[in-house]
C-alpha positions as CSV (number, residue, x, y, z in Angstrom):
1,M,41.0,77.5,21.9
2,K,38.1,75.3,22.9
3,A,35.6,77.8,21.6
4,D,37.3,78.1,18.2
5,L,37.3,74.3,17.8
6,M,33.6,74.1,18.6
7,R,32.7,76.9,16.2
8,Q,34.8,75.2,13.4
9,F,33.2,71.8,14.1
10,D,29.7,73.4,14.1
11,T,30.4,75.1,10.8
12,Q,31.6,71.9,9.2
13,V,28.5,70.0,10.4
14,N,26.2,72.6,9.1
15,E,27.9,72.6,5.7
16,F,27.7,68.8,5.6
17,M,24.0,68.7,6.5
18,D,23.2,71.4,3.8
19,S,25.0,69.5,1.1
20,L,23.2,66.2,2.2
21,I,19.8,67.9,2.1
22,E,20.5,69.3,-1.4
23,E,21.7,66.0,-2.7
24,S,18.7,64.0,-1.3
25,A,16.3,66.6,-2.8
26,S,17.9,66.2,-6.2
27,L,17.8,62.5,-5.9
28,G,14.2,62.6,-4.8
29,S,13.1,64.7,-7.7
30,S,14.8,62.4,-10.2
31,H,13.5,59.3,-8.4
32,V,9.9,60.4,-8.8
33,S,10.2,60.8,-12.5
34,T,12.2,57.7,-13.4
35,V,11.6,55.0,-10.8
36,F,8.4,53.1,-10.2
37,P,7.2,54.5,-6.8
38,L,6.3,51.3,-5.0
39,S,7.4,50.6,-1.5
40,D,8.9,47.2,-0.6
41,K,5.6,46.3,1.2
42,E,3.5,47.0,-1.9
43,K,5.7,45.2,-4.4
44,S,5.2,41.5,-5.4
45,K,7.8,39.3,-3.8
46,L,9.2,38.0,-7.1
47,S,9.6,41.6,-8.3
48,D,12.1,42.1,-5.5
49,L,13.7,38.7,-5.8
50,F,14.3,39.0,-9.5
51,E,16.5,42.0,-8.8
52,V,19.0,39.6,-7.2
53,N,21.2,37.9,-9.7
54,H,21.2,34.6,-7.9
55,I,17.4,34.4,-8.0
56,R,17.3,35.6,-11.5
57,T,19.5,32.7,-12.5
58,I,16.7,30.3,-11.3
59,Y,14.3,32.1,-13.7
60,H,16.9,31.6,-16.5
61,M,17.1,27.9,-15.6
62,F,13.3,27.5,-16.2
63,I,13.7,29.3,-19.6
64,A,16.5,26.9,-20.5
65,L,14.3,23.9,-19.6
66,L,11.5,25.3,-21.8
67,I,14.0,25.5,-24.7
68,L,15.0,21.9,-24.1
69,F,11.3,20.9,-24.1
70,I,10.8,22.7,-27.4
71,F,13.9,21.2,-28.9
72,S,13.1,17.6,-27.9
73,T,9.6,17.9,-29.2
74,L,10.8,19.2,-32.6
75,V,13.4,16.5,-32.9
76,V,11.0,13.7,-32.0
77,D,8.3,15.1,-34.4
78,F,11.0,15.4,-37.2
79,I,12.0,11.7,-36.6
80,D,8.4,10.5,-36.6
81,E,7.0,12.7,-39.4
82,G,10.0,13.5,-41.4
83,R,9.2,17.2,-41.0
84,L,8.9,20.0,-38.4
85,V,5.5,19.9,-36.8
86,L,4.4,23.3,-35.5
87,E,0.6,22.8,-35.2
88,F,0.1,23.2,-31.4
89,D,-3.1,21.1,-31.8
90,L,-3.4,20.7,-28.0
91,L,-3.6,24.4,-27.5
92,V,-6.0,24.9,-30.3
93,Y,-8.2,22.2,-28.8
94,A,-8.0,23.5,-25.2
95,F,-9.0,27.1,-26.2
96,G,-11.7,26.0,-28.6
97,Q,-14.8,28.2,-29.2
98,F,-13.0,31.2,-27.9
99,P,-15.3,33.8,-29.5
100,L,-18.2,32.3,-27.5
101,V,-16.1,32.6,-24.3
102,V,-15.3,36.2,-25.0
103,V,-19.0,37.1,-25.6
104,T,-20.1,35.3,-22.5
105,W,-17.4,36.9,-20.4
106,M,-18.3,40.4,-21.6
107,C,-21.9,39.8,-20.5
108,M,-20.8,38.7,-17.1
109,F,-18.3,41.5,-16.6
110,L,-20.5,44.3,-17.8
111,S,-23.4,43.1,-15.7
112,T,-21.2,42.9,-12.6
113,L,-20.0,46.4,-13.3
114,V,-23.5,47.8,-13.5
115,V,-26.1,45.8,-11.6
116,P,-24.7,45.7,-8.0
117,Y,-23.8,49.4,-8.2
118,V,-27.2,50.4,-9.5
119,L,-29.0,48.3,-6.9
120,L,-26.9,49.7,-4.1
121,S,-27.3,53.3,-5.3
122,V,-31.1,53.0,-5.5
123,W,-31.3,51.3,-2.1
124,A,-29.0,53.9,-0.5
125,S,-31.1,56.8,-1.9
126,V,-34.4,55.4,-0.7
127,Y,-33.5,53.7,2.6
128,P,-32.8,56.8,4.8
129,T,-36.2,58.4,4.1
130,S,-38.3,55.4,3.6
131,N,-41.0,54.2,6.1
132,H,-40.6,50.6,4.8
133,R,-36.9,50.1,5.2
134,A,-37.1,46.3,5.7
135,L,-39.2,45.9,2.6
136,W,-36.7,47.9,0.5
137,T,-33.8,45.9,1.9
138,V,-35.5,42.6,1.2
139,L,-36.4,43.7,-2.3
140,A,-32.9,44.9,-3.2
141,G,-31.4,41.8,-1.7
142,S,-33.7,39.5,-3.6
143,L,-32.9,41.3,-6.9
144,L,-29.2,41.0,-6.1
145,L,-29.5,37.3,-5.4
146,L,-31.6,36.7,-8.5
147,Y,-29.0,38.5,-10.6
148,Q,-26.1,36.5,-9.1
149,G,-28.0,33.2,-9.4
150,L,-29.0,33.8,-13.1
151,C,-26.3,35.9,-14.7
152,L,-23.3,34.8,-12.7
153,G,-24.4,31.4,-11.5
154,F,-26.5,29.8,-14.2
155,L,-25.4,31.5,-17.4
156,P,-21.7,30.6,-17.5
157,T,-22.3,27.0,-16.3
158,Y,-25.1,26.6,-18.9
159,V,-22.8,27.9,-21.7
160,V,-20.0,25.5,-20.7
161,L,-22.2,22.4,-20.4
162,K,-24.5,23.2,-23.4
163,N,-21.7,23.8,-25.8
164,G,-19.2,21.3,-24.5
165,L,-16.4,23.8,-24.2
166,P,-12.9,22.4,-23.9
167,P,-10.9,22.6,-20.7
168,A,-9.0,25.9,-21.0
169,S,-12.1,27.7,-22.3
170,C,-14.1,26.2,-19.4
171,F,-11.5,27.4,-16.9
172,I,-11.7,31.0,-18.2
173,L,-15.5,31.2,-17.7
174,I,-15.8,29.3,-14.5
175,L,-12.9,31.0,-12.7
176,E,-14.3,34.3,-13.8
177,Q,-17.7,33.3,-12.6
178,V,-16.2,32.6,-9.1
179,R,-14.2,35.8,-9.2
180,L,-17.1,38.0,-10.2
181,I,-19.4,36.5,-7.5
182,M,-16.7,37.1,-4.9
183,K,-16.3,40.7,-6.3
184,A,-20.0,41.5,-6.2
185,H,-20.4,40.0,-2.6
186,S,-17.4,42.0,-1.2
187,F,-18.7,45.2,-2.9
188,I,-22.1,44.9,-1.3
189,R,-20.7,43.6,2.0
190,E,-18.3,46.5,2.4
191,N,-20.5,49.4,1.2
192,V,-23.8,48.7,2.9
193,P,-22.6,49.2,6.5
194,R,-20.7,52.3,5.7
195,M,-23.6,53.9,3.8
196,L,-25.7,53.5,6.9
197,V,-23.1,55.4,9.0
198,T,-21.0,57.6,6.8
199,S,-20.3,58.4,3.1
200,Q,-16.6,58.0,3.4
201,K,-14.7,56.9,0.3
202,D,-11.8,54.5,0.1
203,N,-8.4,55.7,-0.8
204,Y,-6.2,53.2,-2.7
205,P,-2.5,53.6,-3.5
206,R,-2.1,54.8,-7.0
207,N,0.8,55.0,-9.4
208,P,1.5,58.2,-11.3
209,C,1.9,56.5,-14.7
210,I,1.5,53.2,-16.6
211,R,4.6,51.3,-17.6
212,W,3.4,49.8,-20.9
213,G,6.7,48.1,-21.4
214,Y,6.2,46.3,-18.1
215,V,2.6,45.3,-19.2
216,A,3.9,43.9,-22.5
217,T,6.6,41.9,-20.6
218,T,4.2,40.4,-18.2
219,F,1.7,39.4,-20.8
220,S,4.5,37.8,-22.9
221,Q,5.5,35.8,-19.8
222,V,1.9,34.6,-19.5
223,L,2.0,33.5,-23.1
224,G,5.3,31.8,-22.5
225,C,3.8,29.9,-19.5
226,L,1.0,28.7,-21.8
227,F,3.5,27.2,-24.2
228,Y,5.5,25.8,-21.3
229,A,2.4,24.0,-20.0
230,Y,1.7,22.8,-23.5
231,Y,5.1,21.1,-23.8
232,I,4.9,19.7,-20.3
233,F,1.6,17.9,-21.1
234,V,2.9,16.8,-24.6
235,R,6.2,15.4,-23.3
236,L,5.4,14.3,-19.8
237,C,1.7,13.7,-19.3
238,I,-0.1,12.6,-22.5
239,P,2.2,9.7,-23.5
240,Q,2.1,8.3,-19.9
241,F,-1.6,8.6,-19.2
242,R,-2.8,7.6,-22.7
243,S,-1.3,4.2,-22.1
244,I,-2.4,3.8,-18.4
245,S,-6.0,3.7,-19.5
246,M,-5.3,0.7,-21.7
247,Q,-4.0,-1.4,-18.7
248,L,-5.6,-3.3,-15.9
249,F,-5.2,-1.8,-12.4
250,D,-1.9,-2.6,-10.8
251,L,-0.9,-1.1,-7.5
252,R,2.8,-1.1,-8.3
253,A,2.2,0.7,-11.6
254,M,-0.1,3.2,-9.9
255,V,2.5,4.1,-7.3
256,L,5.1,4.6,-10.1
257,Y,2.6,6.8,-12.1
258,V,2.0,9.0,-9.0
259,F,5.7,9.6,-8.5
260,N,6.3,10.1,-12.2
261,S,3.5,12.7,-12.1
262,I,5.3,14.8,-9.4
263,L,7.6,16.6,-11.8
264,P,4.9,17.7,-14.3
265,G,2.6,18.5,-11.3
266,V,5.1,20.7,-9.6
267,L,6.0,22.5,-12.9
268,V,2.3,23.1,-13.6
269,L,2.0,24.5,-10.0
270,F,4.9,26.9,-10.5
271,L,3.6,28.0,-13.9
272,A,0.1,28.6,-12.6
273,F,1.5,30.6,-9.7
274,F,3.9,32.7,-11.9
275,A,1.5,33.2,-14.8
276,F,-1.6,34.2,-12.8
277,L,-0.7,35.4,-9.3
278,H,2.4,37.3,-10.5
279,C,2.2,38.2,-14.2
280,W,-1.5,38.4,-14.8
281,L,-2.4,40.3,-11.7
282,N,0.6,42.6,-11.9
283,A,-0.2,43.4,-15.5
284,F,-3.8,44.5,-14.7
285,A,-2.7,46.3,-11.6
286,E,-0.2,48.2,-13.7
287,M,-2.8,49.2,-16.3
288,L,-5.2,50.3,-13.5
289,R,-2.3,52.1,-11.8
290,F,-3.1,50.2,-8.6
291,G,-0.2,50.5,-6.2
292,D,-0.6,47.5,-3.8
293,R,0.8,44.4,-5.5
294,M,0.8,42.1,-2.4
295,F,-1.1,39.3,-4.3
296,Y,1.0,36.7,-2.5
297,K,3.7,36.5,0.1
298,D,6.8,34.3,0.5
299,W,4.8,31.0,0.7
300,W,7.8,29.1,-0.4
301,N,9.4,29.8,3.0
302,S,6.5,28.4,4.9
303,T,7.2,25.9,7.7
304,S,3.5,25.1,8.3
305,F,0.5,24.6,6.1
306,A,-1.3,27.2,8.1
307,N,1.2,29.8,6.9
308,Y,1.1,28.4,3.4
309,Y,-2.7,28.8,3.1
310,R,-2.3,32.5,4.3
311,T,0.5,33.4,1.9
312,W,-0.1,31.4,-1.3
313,N,-3.0,33.5,-2.6
314,V,-3.5,36.6,-0.4
315,V,-6.5,37.9,-2.3
316,V,-8.6,34.7,-1.8
317,H,-7.3,34.2,1.7
318,D,-8.3,37.7,2.7
319,W,-11.8,37.3,1.1
320,L,-12.3,34.0,3.0
321,Y,-11.0,35.5,6.2
322,Y,-13.2,38.7,6.2
323,Y,-16.4,37.5,4.5
324,V,-16.6,33.8,5.7
325,Y,-14.5,33.4,8.9
326,R,-15.1,36.7,10.6
327,D,-18.7,37.0,9.5
328,F,-19.4,33.5,10.8
329,L,-17.7,34.4,14.2
330,S,-19.8,37.6,14.3
331,M,-23.0,35.7,13.8
332,T,-22.1,33.2,16.4
333,Q,-20.7,35.8,18.9
334,K,-17.2,34.4,18.5
335,R,-18.1,31.1,20.2
336,F,-17.2,28.6,17.5
337,R,-13.8,29.3,16.1
338,A,-13.2,25.7,15.1
339,A,-16.5,25.6,13.3
340,A,-15.6,28.8,11.5
341,M,-12.4,27.3,10.3
342,L,-14.3,24.2,9.1
343,V,-16.7,26.4,7.2
344,V,-13.8,28.2,5.5
345,F,-12.2,24.8,4.4
346,T,-15.5,23.5,3.3
347,V,-16.3,26.5,1.1
348,S,-12.8,26.5,-0.4
349,A,-12.9,22.7,-1.1
350,V,-16.4,22.8,-2.6
351,V,-15.5,25.7,-4.9
352,H,-12.3,24.1,-6.0
353,E,-14.1,20.8,-6.7
354,Y,-16.9,22.6,-8.5
355,V,-14.4,24.3,-10.8
356,L,-12.6,21.1,-11.7
357,A,-15.9,19.1,-12.1
358,I,-17.4,21.5,-14.5
359,C,-14.2,22.1,-16.5
360,F,-13.2,18.5,-16.8
361,G,-16.7,17.2,-17.4
362,F,-16.7,14.6,-14.6
363,F,-17.1,14.3,-10.9
364,Y,-14.0,12.9,-9.2
365,P,-13.6,14.5,-5.7
366,V,-9.8,14.1,-5.3
367,M,-9.3,17.8,-4.7
368,F,-12.2,17.9,-2.2
369,C,-10.8,15.0,-0.2
370,L,-7.3,16.5,-0.2
371,F,-8.7,19.8,1.1
372,M,-11.1,18.4,3.7
373,C,-8.9,15.5,4.9
374,F,-5.2,16.1,4.5
375,G,-5.6,19.9,4.3
376,M,-7.4,20.1,7.6
377,V,-5.0,17.7,9.3
378,F,-2.0,19.5,8.1
379,N,-3.4,22.9,9.1
380,F,-3.5,21.7,12.7
381,V,-0.5,19.4,12.8
382,L,1.8,21.6,10.7
383,N,0.8,24.8,12.5
384,D,2.6,28.0,13.2
385,R,4.4,26.6,16.1
386,R,6.5,24.4,13.7
387,K,9.7,26.3,13.0
388,G,13.0,25.3,11.4
389,P,14.2,24.1,8.0
390,I,13.0,20.5,8.5
391,W,9.3,21.7,8.6
392,N,9.8,23.6,5.4
393,V,11.2,20.3,3.8
394,I,8.1,18.5,5.1
395,M,5.8,21.1,3.7
396,W,7.4,20.9,0.2
397,T,7.4,17.1,0.3
398,A,3.7,17.0,1.1
399,L,3.0,19.6,-1.6
400,F,5.0,17.7,-4.2
401,L,3.2,14.5,-3.4
402,G,-0.2,16.1,-3.5
403,Q,0.5,17.6,-7.0
404,G,1.6,14.1,-8.2
405,V,-1.7,12.6,-6.9
406,L,-3.8,15.3,-8.5
407,I,-2.1,15.1,-11.9
408,C,-2.1,11.3,-11.9
409,L,-5.7,10.6,-10.8
410,Y,-7.4,13.4,-12.8
411,S,-5.4,12.5,-16.0
412,Q,-6.2,8.8,-15.6
413,E,-9.9,9.7,-15.1
414,W,-9.8,12.0,-18.2
415,Y,-8.7,9.2,-20.5
416,A,-11.0,6.7,-18.9
417,Q,-13.9,8.9,-19.6
418,R,-12.9,8.9,-23.3
419,F,-11.8,5.3,-23.7
420,C,-14.8,3.8,-21.8
421,P,-17.8,6.0,-22.6
422,I,-21.3,5.2,-21.3
423,Q,-24.1,6.0,-23.8
424,E,-26.8,6.6,-21.2
425,P,-25.2,7.0,-17.8
426,S,-27.3,6.8,-14.7
427,F,-26.9,9.2,-11.8
428,L,-24.7,6.6,-10.0
429,D,-22.5,6.3,-13.1
430,L,-22.0,10.1,-13.1
431,L,-20.8,9.9,-9.5
432,K,-18.6,6.8,-9.8
433,P,-15.1,7.3,-11.2
434,R,-14.8,5.7,-14.7
435,S,-11.2,4.8,-14.1
436,W,-12.2,2.3,-11.5
437,T,-14.1,0.1,-14.0
438,C,-12.4,0.9,-17.3
439,T,-10.6,-2.2,-18.5
440,P,-8.9,-3.1,-21.8
441,Q,-11.8,-5.4,-22.7
442,T,-14.3,-2.6,-22.5
443,N,-12.1,0.0,-24.2
444,T,-13.4,1.5,-27.5
445,A,-11.2,3.0,-30.2
446,V,-11.8,6.6,-29.2
447,D,-9.1,9.1,-30.0
448,A,-8.8,11.6,-27.2
449,H,-6.6,14.6,-26.6
């Protein structure tokens, strides 16, 4: 009796396992042909979160807010002008001289695609058999530095300053300048050591096909974010800061302007994150069939600024970690970790301030001070040992306040530069913020965007 029961149980288990294997095989074959084969680790965080209806509703709330911005602007313009105004003059101004931007970018991109690779290939073919290895290395390195200094360093900055490009056009060229310099450096830094040892090639996760519908959706979201930012500046920033430049400095008014700038500042922060780190990078990763989409992590859950710095922009963080922090430790034999961290913060702060100074056309080191002062302090005070919801609240409070300060001070300086121009500024005038000395008595009737 016991033997019969065991045989019957064994038969049923085998039948169940066979049916399970067949079902999983059929599901697996259909999954490969219809579902995007990205693991949870490789997906962008928002791609996973948007599959949850509760999170998707927050996305819908932002769309509803955009609709209200559009509706309020149309109603106010209709009341003021007696007609619907759909000119988008601010966007037209911000992206002015766009053909020049495209031509300059193409020169930068194509040269980055060719020059570092050619120099590395020539050096790698000559170096193993040469009797003058040091000479060849110095020559190739000098040519690379000369190329980076002239084509990637001088050219875009000269084009921006010589032609007086408006802000958005400036940001395109200067941010691409920084990206391509980082790209060229990492390419050389990664491939020179391995060429001396082995000829191994990298293997990257690739996707079997391109979802063009997904690409179109992400680019449309980028376009939507541009219009969103347009309405934020038109409705929340320009009316406020155009008037502040016509008033004498008042501490109470300045505090109110900072807190009134928190809402537009936070919205611009979210839009920049969503448009670039999520939509833009995912669109190009899709077109290149690149499988790893971990461009950012769940920075919104951070309970420390140390974790926020690591998860906000994973691409830039990894570059700074591998090519600044670790290389500095390697050169100092791992004896100065605090100094390595200081170098990382300094490089990041200088680059951020350089981008803003060139694109806005004035030097006002608010971003640099926030990075080097508050950023460094928060990195050590709000460190990874801080856990719990209260620290997440503190992180968000500091982030919101910082965005308000940035939007307020840079907007105030932007209008001060236009309402109180100096015909022949000295070097000290270029370093001193114009908003500190611009008063109603010295204002000129200058119309500024």
